[in-house]
N, C-alpha and C positions, 0 to 999 in steps of 0.2 A: 447341679446342672440346671440352667433355667432356659426355660422354654417361652416363646413368646410368640404367639400367634396375630398374623395380620390377615383377616379374611376381609374379601371384598366384593362386589357384586359385579363390577367391571373389567377385573385384570385378574393377574396370576393371584392364586393363594399360595401364601408366601410362609414358610416357617423359619423363623430366624433361630438359631439357638446360640443365646450369649456366651461369652467365655469359651471361645472356640473349641468345640467337641473333641475330644481326644478319643481314641478308640476305646477306652474305660468305658466311656460314657454312651458310648453306641455301644459297648456289650450289658450295659445297665437297661438300656431299652430294648435291646433284643430279648434279654430275660425276661423283661416284664409283658412283652409279646408273648413269648411262650408259655408262661403260667398262664393268661389269659386264653390259651389256645387258638390263638388268629393266625391262621394260615393263610399264605398267597392267594390260593383259588378263595377262600371264603371271602377276602376283602375284594378280588374281582367282583364276584357276584353281588356283593355289597354295593359297590361302584357302579356297576352294570343296573341294579334295582335301583339307585338314585337317580338314574342320569337321562329318565323319562321325563326330563323338566320341558316345559311348552308355553312358547312365550304368550303373555296376555291379551288379549286383543284391544286395540286402540279407538275401537268404534265405539262410540257414546251409547250405543245400543245395547252393547255386550257388556256394559260395566254394571254393578250393581250399584243399588241406590245411595247408599252411602260412600262410595266410589264417585257417583256423579256429583252428589253433596261437596264433597272434598273438592272436585277439581272446580266447582263452581265457586266456592270461599276461596279458594286460591287464586283465582281470577280476580276474585274483587279485592283481595287484600294486594294484588299485584299491581293493579289498576291503581287504587290509592296511594300506592306508593310511589309508583312513576309521576303521576300528577301532581303529587306533594312534593317531587323532586327527594323522596328520601332512600332512593336505591341504594346509591354509593353513601360512603364515608364521607362527613362534613370535616373539612381540613379546621384543626384546632385553630380557635380565634385568638386573635392577636391582642395583646394588651393594651386596654385602651389608652395608656399613659405613651406607650410608642408609636400607636396608632396617629394618638392628637401631635405627639413630636413629629411622625412623618409627613402629616398633613400641613403643618404647619410651615416645615422645610419645603415642601413642595411648592405648594399654592403660592403663586405671585400677589403681590400686594395689587388691588384694583385699579392702581394709577399705571401702573407698568403694560396694562394690556392694552395694545395699540390695533388699530386696524389691521397693520403690516403681520404681525404674529398672530393674530387670532385667524387672519385666513392662513397664515403657515400651519397651525393648529388643525383646522379644519381638512386643510388637504391630507396633511399625514394622518387623520383618524380615516380616511379613504382609503388608504394603501391597505392591502392583505395579501398575506399567502395564498398561494395557486391554491385551488380546491378547497379553500376555507372560506366559511359562510358568517357574514357580519350581520349579525342582530342588535337590533336597535332596542335600548331596555329602557321603556316608560313605565312611570311608577304614576299608578292612577287609583282612585279610590274603591275602584272594581277589583285591585290586585287580590285585596283580602277575600274575594270574592270567591266562586265557584271558578276553578282552573279548569280550561278547555285543551284540547287538541290543536299544536299551534300557537297556543298563548307564550307570551314571553314574560318571564320572571326574574326578578333580582334575588340572588340568594349569596350571602359571604363575597360582595363584590362579583359575582360572578354573573354572566347573562345565559339563562337555560331557557333553551325553547322545548317547552312539553312534548312530549312524546317521542324525541328524534334519536334514532340512533340509537335506541335501547334495544339491543338484539343479542342473541347467542345463536352461534352456527346458521346466520344468514336467517334466523328465526325472527321476526320483530316480537316484541315480548309485551307490547300495549295491548291489552286484551278488547278494548274496544276497535282498534284497529282490524280484527279481523283475521289475521293473518295466516296463510295456510301452513300447517306443523305447528302450531301453539299446543294444541293438546295434546301432540305425541310429548313435546318437550316435556309441559308439566307434569305429565302423568311418570315420567321417568324419576324425576324428583320426588312425586307421591309415592311411588312404589319403592324408591328407596327408603323412604321414612313409614312404610306402611301406613300410609293415606293418613297421617297427622300433619294437618295443615303448617300449625306454624312451625313445625320441625322441616317440614319440605319447603316452606318460604325461606327460613333461614339459611338452609342449606343450598337454595339458589341464589340469595345474595351473597353468600359468600363466594360462590362460584364466580359471580360476575366481579366481584372485586378482585377475587384471585387473578381472573383473565385478563383486567386492567392493570394491575400490577407487573404480571408477568410478558405483559402483550402477545397475549396468546392470539390474539386476531392476525398478527403480523406473521408467525411462525411459516405459514406456506410459501411467503415471499422471501425468506432468509435462508442463504446458500449454507449449510453446514456439514457439506463435504459427503464423501461416499464411503468413507472407510469403514462406518457402522454398519454397512449394509448387512455383512455376513452374521449379524446378530438377530437382527428384526427385518421384517419385508414383509410387505403385501403383494398376494398372489392366490388367482383364483375366488371363486366362489363357493359355497356349500351347495348341497341338496335345496335348500330352501332359498338361495341367492343370497343369503349373508356374506360380504367380501370376507376373506380367510387373513390372519395375521399370524406369521409363524414366529417363535421366539427361539432362537437358537443361542441355548447356555454354554454349550462346548465350545463356541466361539473365542469366548475368553480363556480358553485353555491356553491360547498363545499367549505368551509373556509380553511380546512385542506390542500386540492390540491390546492386551490389560493395560500396561503401563501407558499406551498413547490415549486410552479411554479413562483412567482414573489415576492417573498420576498426579494430578495437582487438582484445587478446586476448581479452577478455572476451566479444567478439562471435564470434571465430574457436571459442571453446571451446564456444559456444552453438552454432555450427554444426554442430560434432561430435556434442553429445548430441543434436541434432535430425537426423542423418544415420544415426545407431546408432539412435535412435527408429524411423525408417523402416525399418530392418534388423530391429527386432525385430517389427514392425507384419508385416513380410512373414512372417515366421517363424511369425508365430502363425495362419497361413494353411497350414502343413505339418501332416502329421497323424503323421510320426516311425513310421510301419509298415513294414514288409518290403516290401510292395508297392504303398505308397501314394507320393503325391508329398512328397518330401523335400529340393526345392532350387528356387532360381528361377529365371528368364529374366531377363537383364540386357542392356537397349537402352540404347546410349551414343550420343546425336544430338551430333555434333561441329559443325554450322552454326553458323556465326559465334561459333566457340568463340575465346577470348579467347587461345586457346593458353598458352606455357610463359613468355610475358614478362610475365606477371602476377605477381609476386613471391608476395602473399599467398595467392591460390588456389594456386599450384603448391605451396607450403608445405603449406595445409591439406589439400590433397588427396592430398599425398605422404603425411602423417600419418595418414589416414584409409582411405589403402588401404592402408598398413603395420599399422593396427590391424585391421581387418577381416581380412586375411591371415593374422594370427596368431591370431585370435580366431572368426572364423566358416570355419572350415575345409568345403570341399566344399559349400558351401550356393548354387554357382551353377552350374547345369547347364550353360549357355551365353552366353557373351559375344559380343554383336552390335554391331558398330560401326558408324554408318550415316552418311551426308552428309560421308563422309571427305575430306578434303582431300589434297593431291599430298603435301606434306610429311609424313603419316602414313605413305604408302606408303614414302616415300624413307626413314624412319626403320625403319620394320618390315623392308623389306629388308635392310638393315643389321645390325639388330638380331636378326632371326627364328631364326640360328644361335645365340643364348645363352639361349635360351628353350626350356624342357623340352619335350618332344612332348607331355605332359599339358596344359600350357599352351597351345600352340599349337591343339592339338584342339578346344579349346571356344572359338577367337576365329574369328568370321565378320567380314569387313569388304565393307562396301556403299558404291560411290561416291555422288554423288547421282541419278544417273538409272537406279540400280538398288534402290532402296529397297523399294519396294513388293514390287517381284519377288522380294527377298531376306527380306523379313520374313514373307511369304506361305508361305514355305516351312515354317515353323514355327509360325506363329500363324493363326487363322481372320482370313478376310479381314473377319469381322463384329466381330473383337476389335482389329483394326486403326485406329489414330484417322486420321481423315480427314486431317489432314496429312500422313499417312506412305503415302496413298492407299490407304487401309482404309474402312470402312462406319461405324465408330463414329465418334457425335457425343456431346458433352458433353450430358447433359439431355434424351437423345433420347424424347422422346413418342410418335415413329410406329413405329418399330421396337424390337423387345427380339431377344435371342438367341435367344429361344423361339419367333421369327416365322418358323420355316423354313429350308431349309436355302439357300444361295447357289445359282445356277445358272453356268453356264461356258458360255461359248462361244469358241471360236477362229475365226480370222479369217486366211488365209491371207494371204502378201503381194500386193499390187497387189489385192485384192478387196474385194468390199463383202457385207455380211451386216445383216440386220435382225432384230430380236426385235419379234416381237407379242402386243399383251395385251389378250386379247378382253374387249370393255367393252357387255354387251349389257344390263346393268341401268341403266335411266333414272334419272340423279341421285343415282349414286354418284361417291366421290370416288378417284380410283386415284393410287397413291403409290409410287415406284418410285426405287431408287438404283441405278447404275452407276459402274464404274471400268474404265479397261482401263490393264493394266498396262506402262510405257511411254509411254501416251498417243501422241502425234504421228499423229494420226487425225482426220479430219473428222466431225462427228457434229451431228445431228438430230433432232427430234420432230414427229411429224404424228398428228393423230385422222382416221382416216376410216370417215366414216358407211357404214352398211351400204345404206343409200338412196342407189341410185347419183345420185338428183336432188339430193341434198344439196351440198354444198362440202366438200372437204379442210380442215382449221383446221392451222394452223401453230403449234404449240406452243412450237417452241423453233425459229429458224432454224438452217440450216447453217452453222458455225463449225469454224475448226480449232482442235483442243486441245493445247496446247503439253505439253512434255515432265513439266512438273511441275503440270499441271494436277489440281485437288482432284476428288475424285469429284462425280457428279451426283446432285442429288436435287429430284425437279420434283412437279409434282401436276396433276393434270385432272378437273375434275367434267362427266361426260356430260349431255346433254341429249335425246340421242337413243342408238340401241344403234349400234355399230362395233366400232373397234378402234384401239389406241394403235399404232403404228409407230414404232422406235427406229432410226436407221438410221446405222450405224458403215461409214464408209470408210477403208480401210487403204492409203494410197498410200506406205509405207514400203517397205523391201526385206526385212522381217521380218515373220513371223507376230506377232499380237498376241493376248492372252487377255483376253477381258471379262466380266467378274464383275457381276452384276446380282441384284435381288429385287425383287418388287412386293407389294402388298397392295390390298385395297377395303375402303374405310368407307362403310357404307352410311348414305343420310341418313336421318333420323327424320321428315322431311316426307312419304316417300312409301314 
C-alpha cells in the first residue's frame, strides 16, 4: 500500500491512499499503530499540545530583522518586475518568416492609400469596447531608459501601461504606489516559503499567472448554482474574528449529489470553480490590515465521509488542495477536523513525522464525542451550529448574536444543578437555549408558581440526554407569577459544562 501525503498551510491536510485501501490494508496500519503503542487518548493529547498555533504579527515593528530585510528585498524584486513588464509570461515569438509574410499580405502598397481610406482607418482606430482603455504607444529614445509609473511601452506588439491593473485580491502590487495591504499579502508568500525571497517571488508570480489563466478575478460574478451548498459554506466568525468555512465531506455520501458533482470532467471542473469561488468569498471578508483579520478558520467534518475509496472525489480533492496550497498561502489560521474516524488517527500517527511543525501546529482533531468541547475553545457557542453542539440555528428569529452573552454553569460529577428563570410577568413568553458539553445527563423543565396553592407544571419531563444530543430550545407562556426551573443531573464521573441563555417576549395583549 502506498501512502501519499499532501500537506499545506491553507487548506485541508489530505491523506490519499493509492490503490483504494482494502480492509486488510487498514488492519496492517492498525497493527503498526498498536505495535507503537499509540492510543486514541495519547494522540488527542499530542494534537492538543500542537494546537497552540498563534498567528504571526503583520506589524513591521514586530518582524525580525531578517524578516524585514526579506520583505524589503521582495518589494524591490516585485517593483523591478512590474516596471520591466516581466511579471506575466511572454507569448511565444512568431517565426520571422511567417511574420514577414503576414506583414507583406496585410500592408497595402503606398499607392493604394488614399485620403478616403486613411480617414476610415483613423475612425476605426478610435472605436473601443465599453470600459476598455486605449493607450497610444510611442517609441522614443527614452523608452530604453528608466520606466516610470504611467509610462507606456511596447512589448511583443502589445501596449502596456506600467503599473496598471497589477493586483491580487484587490491589493495593488506595485510597491511604489504604497497600496494598503501590500505588506500583509507579501508576508503570506514569504511565510509560506520560510522568508526565502526568490522562492516567495516565484510563488507569487505563479499565483498571478494561474489567476489570469483560471480567470479567478471573475469567479465572484459567476453563477455556479447552489446544489453544492451542503458540501461547503461560510458561517459565522471565531473568537478572534476569523470567518469560518465548513467542509462537510459526508454530503457526498449521497450518490445523486456525487454523480451530479463528479460524473464528468465538465462537472469536476465546475466543482473546482465553485470551491475557489467560495474561497474568494471568504477572502472578501478579510481586511488585509496589519492588525486586522487576514485568514480563515477551516472546519472539516469527516462524519460519513466516503473516504479515499471514491476515486473521483479523491482526485478532485487532491487537485483542489494542491491549487489552494499553491495559490492561497497562509489563508487559514487553523484547520479543525471533527467527527474523525479511527482510520484518520491511525494514518495521522504514522504520517505526522513527515509534516512540518508549522502544518501540525495548525491542525486540531476531535473525535465524535468531543466535537462541541473542541469547537467551543475557538468559536463562541452562539456561533456554533446546533448539529455540532452549539446554539446557532438556521434562520433563527428568536435569538441573534446581539441578544447578550451566554451564561455558563459547571456541574461536578455525581451532582445536580438547577437554573432558575424568574417569571413574574403574567402573559409573557419565555424562550431558552441550553446545551451540555458531552451531555450524558438527565434533564427536565418545570414551572413553579409563586402561589403555594398552585400546582407545579411539567414543561419537559425528565429524560436521559445521550452523548450526541442536540441543544435544547423550549418556550413557556406564563399565566401567573413564578419561575421556570431547569434541572440537570450529572450521573457521570466527569464534571459537565452547561451553556445557556434566555429571553422574554411580552405579549401585546397584556
